[in-house]
N, C-alpha and C positions, 0 to 999 in steps of 0.2 A: 553138554557141560553146564550151559546156562540153566537148563531144567533142573540139574542136580543141585546147583547152588540155590536155586529158588525153593526147592523141596527142603533143603536143609534149613534155609532161613525161616520158612513157615513152621518147621518142626520145632525150632528153638523158640520162636514166638509163642506157639501153642503151649510149649512146656513152661514158659515163663508165666503165661496167663494162668495156666493150671496151678502152678506153685503159688502164685500171688492170691488166687481165689481160696486155696487151702489156708494160706496165712490169714486172710481176712476172716474166714469162717472160724478158724481157731481162736482168733482174737475176740470175735463176738462171743463165742462160747465162754471164753475165760473171763471176759469183762462183764457179762450179763449178771452173774451172781454179785459181783462187786457193786454194779450200778443198783441192783435191787436192794443190797444191804445198805447203800448210801441213802437211797430213797426212803426206806422204811423208817430210819430215825427221824427224818424231816417230817414225815407223815405223823409219827407219834408225837413230835413236838407241836405241830399245828393243832392236834386234838387236845394236848395238854394246855396250849394257849387258850383255846376256846373254853375249856373247863376251868380256867383260872388257876391250874395247878402250877404253872410257871408264868412268868411275866416276860414281856418283849425285851425288858432290859436285862433279863438273866442271859448269861452267855450260854450258848448252845453246847452243852456237854452231853455227849451221847450216852455215857454211863449213867448219869443222874436221870436223863430222860427215860432211859430204858428201866431204871429203878422205879421211877414214878408210874410208868406205864403198867407196872405189875398190878397196880390198883385199878386198872381198867380192864373190864371184861368184854371182849368183842364177841358179838353174836351176829347171826345171818338172818335177816328178815325177808320172808317171802311176801312181796307186796301185794299179790293177788288175793290172798286170804288172811293177811295180817298175822301170820304164824311164824314161829322161829324154825328155821330149817336145821335139821340134825344131820343131814348127809353131806354137808359142805364144811370143809375145813376153814375155820374162822381166821387162823393165823396167816397174816399177810395177804388176805383177800382184797383184791383191788377191783372195784366195780368198773373202773374205767377200761379194763380189758374186755368187758362184755358189752359195752355200749352199742356196738354195731354187729354183734354176733346174733344172727337170726335165731340160733338155738338157745341163747341165753338172755334174749331180750324180746320185747314185744313192741309192735307199732303203736303209736298214740294217735287217737283221733284228732284231727287238726283243731276242732273246736275246743278240745280239752288240753291241747298242747300249749299251755301258757308259757312254759319255759323254753319252748322251741327246741325240743330234744329230738324230735322225729321217732326215736325209739327209746324205751326205758328198760333198764336191766330188770330181770325177773326178781333178782335178790339184791339187797343193799346191806352193807355191814352197818351195824349200830354198836354203840359202846356204853355200857353201863359203868358208872363211876362208883367205886367203893373206896371212898377217901373222906376223911373228916377235914381235909385241908380245903375243900371247896364246897359251895352249895350245889354244884352240878351233880346231877344224878344220871343224865342221859346225854350223850353227844351224837348227833345225826349229820351225816354228810348230805350236802345239797349241791346242785349244779344246774346251769342253764345258760342260754345264749345271752351275752351282753351286746355291746354295740359292735365290737370287732372280734370278740373271742368268747369261747366257753369259759364261764366263771365257775370255779369249784370252791367249796368252802365247808366248814363245820359249824354247827350251831349247838350250844350247850344249853340244856333246860334244867330247871330246879326239880325238886321232888314232886311238885304238882304237875310236871310235864306240860307246863304252859308258860311259866315265867322264864325269861331269857337270862342266863348267867353271862354268856359271852358268845361271840361269833368271830371267825377268822375266815379270810378268803386267801386263796392261793391259785397258782397255775392259771393266770389270766394275762391278757395283753390288751387292756383297755388304754384309751388315749392318755399318754403321759402328761401328768400335771392337771388332769381333768377327771376322766373316768377312773384312773387308778388312785384317786383320792379315797376310794372305798377301803384302801389299806391303811389309811391314817388312824393312828391309835385313838386320838380324841374322838373321831367320828364313831369308831367301833365301840368305844366306851359308852356312847349314847344309847346303845342297844341294851345295856344292862338294866334289868328290872322291868323291862317292857314285857307285855303279855301278847300271846298269839290269839287267844280265843276269848270272847266275852263270856258272861255268866250263863248265857244260853248255849254255849258250845260253838257259836258261829265264829269263823275266822274274821278278826277285827283289826289285825295288824295292818299299818299303812305308813307311808312316808308323807311328810308335810312340813310346814313351817312352824315349829314349835312356839315361836314368839307371838303367832297369831292364834294359838290355841288357848282359849279361856276356860274350856271345859276340862277340869282335872280328871274327870272320869274318862274322857275320850283320850287324853294325853298319855294315859298308861299304855296305850296300844300304838303310840305314834313315835317315829324316829325322825329326826331332822333330815331333810333332803339335802342335796349338795347342789349349790349354785353352779350352773354351767355343765353339770353332768346329768341332765335330766334323762337322757336315753339309758345310760347305765343304771341309774336309780330305778327307773321304770322297769327296767329288765330284772332288777332284784326284787322288786314288788311282785312281778309275775312269777319269779322262781320260788318266792315264799308261798305264794298263793297256790302254786302247783304242788309243792312238796308237802305242804301241810293241809292239803285238801283230800278229797275222797279217793284220788287215784294214786296216792302215795302214802305218807305216814298218818293221815287223818284217822282212818279206822283203827290202826294200832294204838295210837295215843288215846283214842276214845275208849277202846277196850281195856287198856291199862288203867285208865282213870276209874272206870267202873269197878274193876278188881280192887282198886285201892279203897274206894268208897265202901265196898262190900266188907273188906277186911277191917276198916275202921268201924263199921256199923256192927 
C-alpha cells in the first residue's frame, strides 16, 4: 500500500515537472520574437543617435526610428579580407550571437588583442547612411573589455571615413558614477569633429587633457579623458586602437579611401 502511494506521488510529481517544463519552453518560444522585436528598435535608435539623425532629447518613438532607419543601409563586412559578404542576411544581424561561436569567430593573438576580446566574429555589420539630415556616412559597431564589463558601441564617420560625427555606448556595466560617465552626453559630444587617422594614414586618435594641449594640429585627434575613470578610458583607447587597426576595420577603411580618391581623380 505504501509503495503504491509512493509510486502515485512520484508519477504526479513527474507529470507536474513535465507540464511546467513544457510551459516554460512554450513561453520562451513565444517571448523570443517579442524580445527580438523590442531589442531591434533600441539598436536602431543607438545607431541613429551615433549618426546624429536623432538626439538624446527626442522621445523614443519606434515608428519614427524605423522610418529614419530606412535611410540606413546595413551590410556585412568580412573582416579577414575587407570584403562585403553577399551570402549573409543583413537584416537583424547581431554580431554578439557569434562572439564565442568557434565556427563564426576566430581567436585573436594575445599580443594583438588590445580590446581583450579573446575571439573576434568573422563578420561584422556596418551601416551606410543615405540621408541629407546628417554628416554621417558610415556607422561601425565596436566593443571590448572595460573595467568590469564588455562595452559595446557605435561610432559614426563622415564622408572621409576619418572624421567622427558621433559615438554611442550601450550594454555596459562600468562603475556607477565613474566608469559609466562615458555615457554622459557632454563627454560624448567632445568626440564630434575628431579624427582617427593622421595625414599619413596612421592611427592618431587618443585621450588626454585638452586644457594642456597647445598644439592645435594634435588636438584634432584628442578627446578629453575622464577624471577618476582612467581604467575605463584606457580600455576605450584600446578598443579604438583594435577596431581601427589592421585586424579589424583598418584595411576596409583604407580600401574605401583609395576608391574615393580614384573616383575623385
